[in-house]
N, C-alpha and C positions, 0 to 999 in steps of 0.2 A: 316110413314116412318121417321126414325131418320136421322138427318144430323149432321156431324161433322163440327161445325162452329168455325172458328178461327177469333178472334178479333184483330185488329191492330189500333194503334194510331200514328204510325210513318211512315214516307216515303210518297212519291208521289204516288197517285193512277192513273193508266193509264186512260187517258180521254176516250178512246173507251169503257172501262168497265163502267165508270161513265155515259156516254151518253146512253149506253144500259139500265142501271138501271133506269135512269130518263124517258127514252122513254117507258119502260115497264109499267110505271104508268101514262103515258100521260102527264107528266109535261112539260110545255112549255120551261123550262130551257134547255131541251135536244136540242132545236133548236138553241141554242147559245153556242156551245161547247167551243169556246175560252174564252168567258166571264165566263162560268161555271168553267172552269179549273182555271182561275185567281181567281175567288171568293173562291174556295176551298183552293188554295195555300195561300191566304191571310186570311183565317179563323184563329181564335185563336186556335182552335183545330178541328180535324176531327177524327171520329172513324168509322172504316169500319168492316164489317162482311163478311167473305169469306167462301165459300164452295168449296174447292179445289182452282181452278183458277177463279171461278165465283164470282163476287161481288154480294152478297146476300142482303146487307144493308149498309146504310151510314147515319151518323148524323154529323152535324157540329155546331160550336158555334162561335159567334162573341162577343168580349168582350173588355172592357177597361183594363182587367187584374186584377182588384181590387175589384170593387163593383157590376158591372152589367154584366150579360151575357144574350145574346139572342140566342135562338136556331131556326135558320131559316129553316133547312131542317132535316127531319127524314124520310127516305125511306126504305122500305123493298120490295124486288122483290115479285110479286104476287105468285110465286112458293114457297116462303119461309115464307109467312105471317102466323100468328097465331101459331108460334113456339117459341115465346119468344125472338126473335132477336131484335125487336124494343124496348122491355122492357129492354133488357140487354144493348143496346146502350145508352138508356136514363139513366139507372142506373149508368153507367160509367161516363156519362156527369155530372149527378147530384153529384156524388162522387167528381169529379174533382173540381166542383164549389160550394161545400157544404158550404163554409164560406162566400159566396158572399151575399150582401144585397138584390139583385134582380136577379131572374132567370125568364126570360120572353120568351113566345112564342105566336104565333097566330095559332089557330087550326081551321080547317074546322069543320063544325057541325058533320060530321061522325067520327071525330077523338077525339072529346071532352071527351068521356067516357074513351078512352085509356089514355089520358093525365091526367085525374083525378085519374086514377089508379096509375099513376106514381108520384102522389103527388101534381099536379098543381090544382089550384082552380080559379074560376072567380075573376077578379080584381075589385071587388066591382062595383062601378058605372062607372069605366073606360071602354072605348070602343076602340078597335083597329081602327085606321084610316090609310089609305094608298093611294098611287098612284101606280097602278099596270098595267103593260102593257100586261100581259098575259091574256088568256081567260079560264084557267083551274081551277079557283077558283071562286065560286059564289059571 
């Protein structure tokens, strides 16, 4: 089945659509809608993918605006996965930040191959460390 997907990088995304997307993937951020909305509003950039009025995907970036960008979230609704939406969102993000010294993300084991296809590689001997209050990542 083909989908006519529209990508946007401007404007505020309705929080109910965002929460629906995050909840469809079981992300704990969906349980904190006010914080999630504020986080997206304060992101350096947000790219969304729309099928009609339905939010099919979303990616955001946090950055100092010059050297370093971190991609905390890339989500594609289960109904739209494996159709190139995540790859297109990441392509657009990488294009926007192509001249930056560091582009960083933390990937779940099941997502590593996808991000490697997007051009990311292991950070040598570096290991991600975090303090995380959710229970949706191992």
